[in-house]
C-alpha positions as CSV (number, residue, x, y, z in Angstrom):
1,M,-29.6,102.0,-56.2
2,R,-32.6,99.8,-55.6
3,I,-35.8,98.5,-57.2
4,V,-38.7,100.8,-56.4
5,G,-41.9,99.0,-57.1
6,G,-43.0,95.3,-57.6
7,S,-42.0,92.0,-56.5
8,L,-38.4,92.8,-56.5
9,K,-39.2,96.2,-54.6
10,G,-36.2,97.2,-52.4
11,R,-33.5,94.5,-54.0
12,R,-30.1,96.4,-54.5
13,L,-29.0,97.1,-58.0
14,L,-25.0,97.1,-58.4
15,A,-23.5,99.6,-61.0
16,P,-20.2,98.8,-62.8
17,E,-17.0,101.0,-61.6
18,G,-16.3,104.2,-63.3
19,R,-18.4,106.9,-64.9
20,D,-19.4,105.5,-68.0
21,V,-22.8,104.4,-67.0
22,R,-25.4,107.0,-65.7
23,P,-28.1,104.7,-64.0
24,T,-31.6,106.5,-64.0
25,S,-32.5,107.8,-60.8
26,D,-34.9,105.8,-58.6
27,R,-37.0,109.0,-58.5
28,A,-37.4,109.0,-62.2
29,R,-38.1,105.2,-62.6
30,E,-40.5,105.3,-60.1
31,S,-42.6,108.1,-61.9
32,I,-41.8,106.7,-65.4
33,F,-43.7,103.2,-64.0
34,N,-46.4,105.1,-62.3
35,I,-47.2,106.6,-65.8
36,L,-46.6,103.3,-67.7
37,E,-49.0,101.6,-64.6
38,H,-51.9,104.8,-64.6
39,S,-52.1,105.9,-68.3
40,T,-53.5,104.8,-71.4
41,L,-50.3,105.0,-73.5
42,A,-49.3,101.1,-73.1
43,P,-50.8,98.0,-72.3
44,S,-50.2,96.4,-68.9
45,L,-46.4,95.1,-68.0
46,E,-47.5,91.9,-67.0
47,G,-46.6,89.4,-69.5
48,A,-45.3,92.1,-72.1
49,S,-41.9,91.7,-73.7
50,V,-39.3,94.7,-73.2
51,I,-36.0,95.5,-74.4
52,D,-33.5,97.6,-72.6
53,V,-31.2,99.2,-75.0
54,F,-28.0,100.9,-73.8
55,A,-29.0,98.8,-70.4
56,G,-25.9,99.7,-68.5
57,T,-27.2,98.1,-64.9
58,G,-30.2,97.2,-66.3
59,A,-32.3,99.3,-63.8
60,L,-35.2,99.9,-66.0
61,G,-35.2,96.3,-67.4
62,F,-35.4,94.9,-64.1
63,E,-37.8,97.5,-63.1
64,A,-40.1,96.4,-65.9
65,M,-39.6,92.5,-64.9
66,S,-40.5,93.4,-61.2
67,R,-43.7,94.7,-62.6
68,G,-44.4,91.4,-64.3
69,A,-42.6,91.9,-67.6
70,K,-41.5,88.7,-69.4
71,P,-39.1,88.3,-71.3
72,V,-36.8,91.0,-70.5
73,T,-34.0,91.6,-73.0
74,F,-30.9,93.6,-72.1
75,L,-28.6,95.2,-74.7
76,D,-25.2,96.4,-74.2
77,I,-22.1,96.8,-76.0
78,D,-19.8,97.2,-73.1
79,D,-18.4,94.3,-71.2
80,S,-18.7,95.6,-67.9
81,A,-22.2,96.6,-68.3
82,R,-23.4,93.0,-69.5
83,A,-21.4,91.1,-66.6
84,C,-23.2,93.8,-64.1
85,I,-26.7,93.3,-65.6
86,L,-25.8,89.3,-65.3
87,K,-24.6,89.9,-61.5
88,N,-27.9,91.8,-60.9
89,A,-29.8,89.2,-62.2
90,G,-27.9,86.3,-60.4
91,T,-28.5,88.2,-56.9
92,M,-32.3,88.7,-57.5
93,G,-32.7,85.1,-58.5
94,Q,-33.5,86.2,-61.9
95,A,-30.6,84.8,-63.7
96,M,-32.6,82.3,-66.0
97,S,-35.3,85.0,-66.7
98,V,-32.8,87.5,-68.6
99,T,-31.3,87.7,-71.8
100,V,-28.3,89.8,-72.4
101,L,-26.7,90.4,-75.8
102,R,-23.4,92.2,-77.0
103,L,-24.9,94.3,-79.6
104,D,-24.7,97.9,-81.0
105,A,-28.0,99.2,-80.8
106,T,-27.6,101.4,-83.9
107,Q,-26.8,98.6,-86.1
108,L,-29.0,95.6,-85.1
109,P,-29.6,92.2,-86.6
110,P,-32.9,90.9,-86.6
111,P,-34.1,89.9,-82.7
112,P,-33.8,86.4,-81.6
113,R,-37.2,84.4,-81.2
114,I,-36.5,84.4,-77.3
115,A,-37.0,88.0,-77.2
116,K,-40.6,88.0,-78.4
117,C,-40.3,91.1,-80.7
118,P,-41.7,93.4,-81.3
119,A,-41.4,94.1,-77.9
120,A,-44.2,96.0,-76.1
121,F,-41.9,98.5,-74.3
122,A,-38.3,99.8,-75.5
123,F,-35.9,101.3,-72.9
124,V,-33.6,103.8,-74.6
125,D,-31.0,105.5,-72.4
126,A,-28.1,106.3,-74.7
127,P,-24.9,108.0,-73.2
128,Y,-25.8,111.7,-73.5
129,G,-24.4,113.5,-76.4
130,S,-23.7,110.3,-78.1
131,G,-26.2,111.4,-80.8
132,A,-27.3,107.1,-80.7
133,T,-30.9,107.5,-79.7
134,G,-32.4,108.3,-83.1
135,P,-30.4,105.5,-84.9
136,A,-31.2,103.1,-82.4
137,L,-34.9,103.6,-82.8
138,L,-34.7,103.4,-86.3
139,S,-32.6,100.3,-86.0
140,M,-35.2,98.6,-83.6
141,L,-37.8,99.6,-85.7
142,S,-36.3,98.6,-89.2
143,R,-35.1,95.2,-87.9
144,G,-38.3,94.4,-86.3
145,W,-37.5,94.7,-82.4
146,I,-40.5,97.3,-82.1
147,G,-43.4,97.9,-84.0
148,P,-46.6,100.0,-84.4
149,D,-47.9,98.6,-81.0
150,S,-44.9,99.5,-79.2
151,L,-44.2,102.1,-76.6
152,C,-40.4,103.3,-76.5
153,I,-39.4,105.1,-73.3
154,V,-36.4,107.7,-74.1
155,E,-34.3,109.0,-71.6
156,T,-32.0,112.1,-73.2
157,D,-30.1,115.3,-71.6
158,A,-32.6,117.9,-70.6
159,K,-30.3,120.4,-71.7
160,L,-30.6,119.3,-75.4
161,P,-33.4,119.3,-77.6
162,F,-34.8,115.7,-78.4
163,E,-36.7,115.4,-81.9
164,P,-37.7,111.8,-82.7
165,P,-36.8,110.3,-85.9
166,R,-39.5,110.0,-88.5
167,H,-41.9,107.3,-87.6
168,F,-42.1,108.1,-83.8
169,V,-44.5,110.5,-82.2
170,I,-43.9,111.8,-78.9
171,E,-46.9,111.2,-76.7
172,D,-45.7,112.5,-73.1
173,Q,-42.3,113.9,-72.2
174,R,-41.3,114.8,-68.4
175,T,-38.1,116.1,-66.9
176,Y,-36.6,115.0,-64.0
177,G,-33.6,116.5,-62.9
178,A,-30.9,116.3,-65.6
179,A,-33.1,114.0,-67.5
180,M,-35.9,114.2,-70.0
181,V,-38.2,111.3,-70.3
182,S,-40.0,111.1,-73.7
183,F,-42.7,108.4,-74.1
184,L,-43.0,107.5,-78.1
185,S,-45.3,105.9,-80.4
186,V,-44.5,104.3,-83.5
187,K,-46.6,105.4,-86.3
188,A,-48.0,102.6,-88.6
189,S,-46.3,103.0,-92.1
């Protein structure tokens, strides 16, 4: 698995041992970032704040960083996933540019100032079948991690229907193999 575009293009990403982490495929990441860079759905990634929720390897956050996003904050409850993110950041020379937090995305506290929230982009890739995507989106919104100008990029199992929770609207939706990627805007309350 490698970064597919931007200043870190071609850099290798490590993944934690075992089958608990399911990284977004290179092809899907390339498609997601092509959509983000060439559509009117969102502002430029350059200088945009990003949160990568259920981050796993950090592939989505690092891809955003490679394309100019700053700051990038990674959230994961799993110790091995957070260690992997820190190792990936170190091997790419980005250890001082990332914030990695041990947080349950379904029960978030208010964001730290370093995250510069509400974030312009939130990548949400909960474990398939966990039912955590909706609660995580609502937690991020209610605690100020995201707001009306945020775009949420959500990966779910393509075999299961995905209905966003209230306050979220599907702007675009694509399927890449076993993954469905939904681009969600946040409705102003």
